[in-house]
N, C-alpha and C positions, 0 to 999 in steps of 0.2 A: 664748367665741369661737365664731363661727359656723363649723361644719364641714361640708364637702361629703361626700356619701355616694354610692356607686355602686349603692345598693340598687335592685333591679329594673332594672339597667343604665341607669337614668335618672340624669342629674345632679341630685342633690337637695340640699336645704339643711337642715342641722341647726342650728336656731336655739335650742339649749338655753340659750345666754346672750344671745340676740338681744334680748329685752325688757329684761333686766337692764342690758345695755350701753347700750341706747337710753334707758331711763328715767334712768339715771345721768347721761347727758349732757344730757338735757332739763332736769334740775334745775339744771344748771350754767349754763344760758342766762340771761343778764342783760343788759339794755341798758346798764348801768353798768360791768359787769365781765364781758365775754364770755368764755365758756369756751374753752380751748385744745383742747378735745376735738371740734373741728369742722374742716371743710375750710378751707384758707387760700387767700386770693386771691393774685394775682401780687405785690402790694405787701406780702405777709406779714401782712396784717390778717385776723384770724379772720372768716369769713363766717358770722355767726350769723343764724339765722332772725329773731331779735329786731330785727336791723338792717334787715330788709326790710319796707317799708311795704305796706299792703294794696293800694295803687294799683300798686306794683311787682310784687306777687305775681301769678304767671301764672295764667291761666284764670278767676280769680274775677270779673272784670268782663265776660266775654263767653263765651257758650256755645261759640263757635267760636274756637279759639286760633290760634296761628301755624302754619297748615297748610303742609305741603310743597307747593310749587307744581308739582312734577313730576307728569307724567302717571302715574297709578297703575293704569291699565286692565289692564296685564299683570302686576301684582304677585302674587306667590305668598306662602305662609306665611312663608318665610324673609325675603322683602322686608319684610313687615309687622312681623316680629319685630325686624328691624334698625331699623325706624321707632320701635317701642316702646322699644328700647334708647336711641335718641337722646333720647326723652322722659325716660327715667330720668336722663340726664345733666343735664337741667334741674332735676330734684329735687335732685340732688347739689350743683348750683351754689348752692342756697340752704340747704345744710346738712341736707337731708332724706335719709332712706334712699332710695337710687336705685332706684325702681320706676316704670315707665312703662306706660301703657295707651293703646291706640287702638281706637276702635269704628268698624267698617267695614260698609257696606252696598253691595252691587253693586260691590264693589272700589273704593269711594270713601270717603274719610274723612268721618265724620259728626261725631265729637268726639274729643278727646284728654284725657288726664289724667296727672298724676304726683303723687307723694306730697306733701302739703301739711299734714300733721297738726300739725307744730310751728309752721309759719308761721301757720296759721289757728287754732291753739289748739283743734283739733277732732280728737278720736280717730277720727271717721268719715271724715276727709278722705284716704282711700286713693286711689290712682290709679284703681282700677276705679270707685269711687263717683263720683268727679269726672267720669270719662268718661261714665258712663251718665246722670248728672244733666244734663250738658250736652247729651247726645244727645236726651234727652226734650224739652229746650227747642228744639232744632233741628227735630226731627220733629213737635213739638206733640203728643206722645203718650208716656205713660210706658211703654207696651208697645213694645219695640224689636224688632218682628217682622222676621225674616230678617236680623238683624244678627249680626256676628261680633266678639267682643272678643279682642284680642291683648294679653297682659300678660306682663311679664318674669318675674314670680314667681307661683307658684300662689296663687289667692285664698284668703283666710282665711274662716272661717265667716260673718262679717258680709257680706263681698263676694259670696260664693257665694250666700247667701240673696237678696241684692239682684239678682243676675243671674237667678235663677229668677223673682223677682217681675217683672222687666223682660221676661221671655219671650225672652231672648237665644237665638238658634238654635244658636250654636257658640262654644265657648271654646277658645282656643289659648294655652298658656302655655309659658314657657321652663323655668326652674328649678323643680323640685318642692320642697315644704316638708313633710317628714315629721314635723314637730312640730305644725304648725298648719294644714297644707294641707287644704282642704275640697273638692277636686276629684279625689280618688282616693288621696292619700297617707295621710292619717289618717282623714278623713271623706270621704264622697262625696255631698254635698248636691245637687250639680248633676245627678246621675243617680239620685236616690232615687225609687224606684217609689211611695212613699207620698205624694209631692208631686204637684201638679197640672201640673207641667211638668218635662221632662228636657232637658238640654243635651248636645249632641254635644261631645266633648272630644278635643283633640289636644294632646299634651304633649311636652316635650323638644326644642322648636325652639330652637336655639342655647342649649341648657341650660347648657353650660359657661361661655359668655360671660356669661350672665345671672347665674349663681351667683358667678362671679369678680368681677363688678361690685360686688356687695354685700359679699363677703368683703374685697375690697381697700378698700372704703369704711371698714369697721370696723377693719381693720388700721391704716389711716392715722389714724383717730380715736384709737386706743389709743396710737399713737406720739406724736401731738401732745399727748395728755393727759399722757403721761409726761414729755415735754419741758417742758410748762408747770409740772408739779410740781417738776422739777429747777430751773427758773428761779426759782420762788417760794422754794425752799430757799436758793438763792444770794442772793436779796434779803434774806431774813431773817438770813443769816449776815453780811451787810455792815452790818446795823443796829447 
C-alpha cells in the first residue's frame, strides 16, 4: 500500500508497494478478460487500458493536446498545479496511475502530459516525458530554455535526467516520493553539481491533494480486485 509521510514537513509518498501493486494489475490486463483491478466507468464496465485504441489515446497524435482556453497570464504555482491535477484525472480515466504534468513558458502552456505507460506499452511514457517530448515538437528545439514543468508527483530518476537534458529552468512538484524521488527526496539529480545543468526546484504545492489522488486510486483498485475475486469464487461455487 502506498503510504503518505510527513517527513521534512512535506506531504510525501511512500511507494514501497507502489510497483508491486501496479505490476500485478498490469499482468491482469487483457482485451478478452479485463481485470477488475482498474477504475470502473459509470456503466460498471472496467476501464482497461487495453480497451483504449491508440487513436483514442490522449496526446499521442498531437504535440499540443486539449489546452485550457482560459487566460493563464496571471496564473501562479498553485493555479498551474491545479491544472496538472486535472491532467492526472485524464490518466486515471484510462486506467493509468494519476500523474499529470504541464510545461509552461512565459506563463503560457507549451505542452501537457499524463501517464500513458500502460496504454502505450511503454515504460518511459511518464507524464513528464510526454510533456517535454511534445514541448520539443512545439518549440522546434529539444532544449526547453526558460521553461517550467509542473507535475503532481516528484519525478523519478528517468524523468529527472530527461529534465536536465532538456535544460528545464524550473521544476515544481506536488507530492514528494521518498522511495524513488529524484528531485530531493531520495536522489537530487536535478541539482547535482556534477552535471552540466541544475534546475530550480519548488516542492509541496498542493502536496496533500496530489498524494491523496494516487492513494485513493490504488485503494479503489484493491477494492475492485477483491470484489472481482469474490465474484469469481461465487461463479465457481455455482458450477
